[in-house]
Every structure is written in C-alpha cells, then in structure tokens.
Phi, psi and omega in degrees: 000144174297150173289169182260132178259124187233137168265107179295129178228351180219128166231108178287165172297131187313144177230158180272143175216135178291331178285311191247348184109198174271125192239154176237126172269126180251142176218156181189202182238145172274166188301333180267018177089352182273160189273160169214142176251143185229113182206135006258157178226130175275071196296313184286351176266002175288158171296146173314317188294337186257358180281095181291156175256168171298140185060036160267135164279130177236154164242136176212150182280121180231150170237151177295137184276100184294343175269013182230117177300340188283122190303334186274353191273121172232164176230150170304143181300332174223157177295341181257010178304133181250124175286164181250112181284115190261318187189168177238138175259126184266194192246017179301147183051047183049049174072027190304309185289333175287324182294327179304326183265318196281323193263021178294325181223104186250121169278147175231357182238108184294319177307317174297323178294314182299323175297318177296332181273357186283139187249143172193179188298330183278339178226082181285344186232075180288159179291138183217008178215134175204154161270131193231146179239101183288145184281329177208141169262125177277314182199164175228131184232147168254116189248117175310142177220183173301136186272348182236151175293154177307122183300320181300315177291328169297319181299312180302318178291321176303311180301331183264003179051048186259006175281169177267127176297126176229083184079231176265008178233173177240157183226145167237155178311137187289141177287132176283132179287344184230152163253158187234136189225135166259134162258128190210166178244149174264181187301338186262004177086005174296133181258132181215160172229122187235153175278141176262120180254008182302144169305318188298320180295328180280324166301318187289327181295319181283333171294321178288328180288321177298317186281353183247019182053047177061019172282095185309316184294322178294317187297322180294323177297319184296311182297322171294323179305314174299305191271342177253299186296311184289302191299325192274346173259328188244351187241148174271089194270132177236159171252147164264125183247143177209159190252158168272143184301311182305313187284329179296304182311314185280003184052048175310163178298326177215099177281000188275146161227165176273111187260006174176167178232158174228120197218069172286167181296152169299138180301324180294334174286325178292321187288321179302324189282350173083349181198153175298141176281148175281168181311313185288336183281341183256000174308135177291308192233000000 
C-alpha cells in the first residue's frame, strides 16, 4: 500500500499516556484538502532530523484507527513509525500556498459544526476536525491549573523506561502551569470559550517566562499580547478545531477545543506595506 501524504497543520502540546508514553496529537491535510488525524505519535523520541514541523509535507504508513469513531482518525502502522519529510510550505505572498490547502472548507457557524459532529446510527462517521473563522474575539485568558503531571502516569512511564536520559536524570516535557482560552462569537452571535491546546502556545509561554526572569504574570501578559492584541489587530485569524474522543463519543454539548491557529496577515495590511513579506518576516515564533 502507498504511504499517505499529509501537510502537517497541528501539533498539540505533549501529554502523558500510561499506554503509549509521552504523546503528541498530529493533524493535517491530505492533498485534496480533507483533514486527517494521526495518533499516537512518539514525537519527542524521534531523531531530530525526523521531527517534522508545521506545514511540512510528510509521508507515513497509516491505518484507519478502528477504535475511534471519528472519520479523520488514523494511526501509524507501528508505534515507532518514522515519517519521511518531503518538503516545507513557506509563508511567501502572505501564506498563499498554505491558504490554498487550508481554507477550502471553513465553518463560520459553531452550531452547525457541532451538529455535523454528532454521531448516531444514521451518521456513524461524524466530523471531528474543522477550520473555523470566528466573527469576533471577545477575550483571551491564562488560567492557573495543576502544576505537576499526574503521579500515576509518571510512575507508569518510569517503569517502562520511556523517559529520555539526560546525564544522571530523566526528563519528561514540562507541565504547563496555565491553560489558555479564547472567548469568541460566531457569525450568529453565539459566544463560546474554548481551550487552546496547540504546542506553539506552550512553547511561547516558556519562552516568555525565560525572557521575563521567571515572572509568570509578565509571561502570561506577553502571551496575551501575542494571541489577543497582535492576532486580533494584525492577523486574519482562523481556528483549527478538534474533538477529544471521550467527549465526542458521549456527544458533549460542545466537544471541540482549539488545537491550532492559522493567522496570515490581514490583506489590507499587506497592501499597505506595498510588497509581500518574506517567509522569515512572518514566522510566529
């Protein structure tokens, strides 16, 4: 069977799993613009040269995840499957090539998206990934949360020797002490608050903390300045929305969270600048 070609658009912040190790949920687009989810992937245990970035085209040997009702959900043929990185899609001409794949099907009504996600005997393969365009961003929040990983999961990982050795110690990805949330309205005025689970916002927080002399309040203010002030005034902001399996199976009132953002510059700002920005000038982090 041929391998599957995927344009990576989503990498969530690593989570701990008793069964699989420290995992990253990856999602992206097939060449025809349809979504695909790849889980589980032991991303940080891959050699650095194989660690794909967002908007890399990769090839990987996938099978449908038969234990997952969501139609987009696939799994690597083996847990140690290593993808082949083919090429990278840059940000030239205000993300024109990325837009061509990403913006083929955009939701603007959250109620409609949630309806399309409902599963039943009549709809056995519901929608669980989507590009969504908010009509208005109301606020952005950093909320304190548990500062340590679940002790039971940590112990399970230690017993499986799944940590990366660092000298005489072992390390697992740091637990974020905050969760990040957007409150927004859709085209019908429906207001919702969803958590952001993207790896980039976690990496941004740690970078801001280092540049703020470990002042968490200041680090959160810097994250807010990026995601609220900059993104809502300078960027044409879209959300990548995805569901968690447990909540989806139970048909929660809203099973979605924000698993990524897509944010080219607003077209009017590009026109004012007089010329397209180069790829390096528009990188987020």
